[in-house]
N, C-alpha and C positions, 0 to 999 in steps of 0.2 A: 667445831669443824664442819665443813660443808661438803656434801656428797653431790657430785654432778655426773650425769650420764647422758650421752647423746646417741640415740638410735642403737641401743644394745639389743642383741638377740642371743638366744641360748637354745641349743639343740642337744638332745640326747640321741645319738645315732641319727636316724632319719626322722625323729619325732621333734617337731618344734615345740618348745616350752614357753619361751618368751619372744615377743616379736616387736622390734624397733621401739623400745621404751626410751623415752627422754624425760628427765625429771631433775629437779634440784631439791635436796633436803638439807635444811639448815639447822643450826643450833638454836636452843631456846624454845623449841616446840616439840610436841609429841606428834609424830607422823604415823597414822594408822593405815595399814594396807588391808583392804577388804576384797572379797570375791568368793565365788563358789568354790567348792572342792574341785581341785584340778585346774584352778585359774592360773597357777604358777607362783603362788605367794611364797611357798617355802624355798623354791628355786631362786626367787627374787632375793630373799634374805641371805641365802648361801652365797650369792654373788656379792652382795654388799659386805659380807663378812670376810671375803677373800678366800672362802673355802672352794668356790668354783669360779672359773673364768668365763666371761661371756664368749660365745662363739664369734660374735662380731661386735665391735665397739669397745669402748673403754669406760671404766668407772674411775672418776677422779676424786681424790680425797685431799681437799685444800690444794688443788692444782697439781697434785702428784698422782701418778698412776697407782691406784690401790693395790693392784696385783703385782707391782714391783716393789712394794714396801716390804722390807725384811720382816719375817714373821716374829722374831723376838721383839722388835719395835712395835709391830701391830698389836701384839698381845698385851702390851702395857697401856694401850689407849682404846682398845675395842674389846667388848665382851659380848658373848652370844648365849642366850638361853634357847636351846632347841626343844623340840616337842618331846623327845624320848631320850633316855639315857640307859644304856645297858651296863650294869655294874656286875662284873663276874666275881669280884672280891668283896669281902665283908668289911667295907669301910664304915667308920662311924660318921655321923653327920658333921662333926667338927672337921674331920679329915676331908670330907667332900668340899666344905667351904674353904678350907686351906688350899685346895687345888687352885682356887682363884688367885692365890698369892704366888704361885710358882714362877710367873714371869718376873717377879720383883726381888727374888733372892737366889743365891747360887747353891748353897749346900744346906743351910739350916734357916728356918724362919726366925726372924728377930722378935723382940718384944712388941714392936709396932705391928708386925704381921699377926701375932696372936691377939693383940688388942683389936685390930681391924676385923678379924674373924668373929670375935665375940660381939662387937658393935653391929656387924652386919646381920648376925643371927638374931640379935635383939630387935633390930628394925623389922625383920620379917616374923617376929614372935615365934622363933624356934629355938630360943636359948635353952629351953628345958630338954631339948633333944640332943644336946651336945654329944653324949656318949652312946646314944641309941644307934643300933645298926641301921644304915640307910635303907637296906632292902626290906626291913621290917615295917617301914612307914606306909601310910596310905598314899594314894596318888597325889592328893592335895598337899600333904606334908612334904613329899618329895619335891614338888614344884616350889614350895616355899624355901626349902633348903637350897635348891638350885638357884633360886633368885638371890638368896644370901650370898652364894658363891660369886655370881656376876657382880654384885655390889662390892664384894671384897676385892675382886680383880681390878676394878676401876678406881678404887679409893686411894688417894695420896696420903702418906703418913702425916703431912702437914696440910691443914685446911687452906684452901685458896679462896680468893675473893670470888663471889658469884660472877660468872661470865668469863673468867680467866682460864678455865680449863678446856682441854681439847680431848673429849671423851666421846665414844660412840657406843651406845647401848642398843643391842638388837634382841628383840623378844619375839619368839615364835609361839603364838597361842599360850601365853604364860598363865592364863586363868582357866584353862579348859577343865582342870580337875578340882579347882578351888570352889569352896562355898561362897555365898554372896559377900560375907564379911571380908574374906581374904582377897577376893577379887578387887574390892574397893581398896584394901591396903596395898596390894601389889601395884595397881595402876596409879594410885595416889602417889606412891613412891616414885614411879617412873615420871610422873608429871613434875614432882618436886625437883628431881634431878635435871629435867629439861630447863626449869627455871634457874638452875645454877649454871647453865651454859652447856649441858650435855646435848648431844644430838641423839634423839631417841626415836627408834622405829619399832613399831609393834604390829604384829599380825593378830587380828581378831576375827572371830565369827559373829560375835554378838553385836548387832547393829546399835543397840542402846548403850552398851559400854563405849562403843566408838563415838556415839553422839555426846556422851558425857565427858570423855577424856581427850578426844582428838582435837588438835589445833588444825591439822591438815590431814586430808584423806586422799589416798591413791586407790582408785577402784579398778580392779583388774577383771577381765573376762577373756578366757581362753588365751592367756598370755599377752593380751593387749591392754594398754592403759586407756580406758574409755572415758575416765573423768578424774580430774584432780582439782583440789582447791580447799578452801575452808570448809569445815564440817557442814555448816548449813547450806553451802553451795552444792555439795555433793549429795547429801542425804535428802534427796528429793524423790517423790514417787516415781518420776520418769526414769531417773538414774537407777534406782533399785529395781524397777521392772526390767530395764535393759540388762542389768548384771545378773539378777537372780531369777528372772522369769516369774515374779510374783508381784502382786499389787500391795502397797502399804499405804497407811494413812500416817501423816506426820502431825503430831499434836504439839501444842506449845502451852504446857501447863503454866499457870500464872506464877507459881512459886518456884519454878525451875529456870535456870539460865541456859538450858540445853533442850533440844527437842526430844520427843519420845515417839518411837516408831512402833506401830502395831499393824498386824495383817489386816487388810481391808476385809470387812465382814463377808462380802460376796466372793472373796478370793479363796475362802476356806471351803474346800470341796469335801462333802461327806464321805466320798469314796476313798479319800486319802487318810481318813481318821480311823484308827484301829483301837479297839477297846483293850 
């Protein structure tokens, strides 16, 4: 599916959050949204998910108004991983992942639903946590369980041919609590789904993860889209300086097919370093 927006703006009260954003996000790619804290990234994702409406403008999902799509229908083709989840009840990890299947059954989960839950947990390497209380997990484990939930939500009982699916996967800082191994697992899975025809949008803070996994990057600053394009087109010292206010060097290691960004040596100020 293709997401298209023309000049959307979003306000909370009198506070502008997003300003006249225009973009197209298509299937078959990982689109990464970058920007400083407060740039409007999470609000951007909430609008794409249908959770919030833009104050001005429309978001179109395959030429249909996203915010007029019935929620039950939307829930079967779009899944969202948010930054935080407050769980007041003692759910097991399997129950959390099964929540992703709620849009697909009426009263009781089927054998296919149970199978999909276990397959999704295995993909995120949390199958050993099936009966563990979700609240007892570490932050990284919780993120992996939630990632398994969104995988379960979008999975069809019958496999489809690559490129034939209409699914939207939205991930808001999915790797923030994960160690290096599981960061790679999570984003590799997101990229694999994009190659199957999913439309994948990921908010990241780590510029090097963006360089490694993004096909397309949207770079935000104070609610404005200041640069968009292929990863190498956006991840340039001038763009990073404009968005983040810091200088970087972009390296091209011989054995890598993506650039590596490091702070410019003269940009690291001793006064900012704390022991």
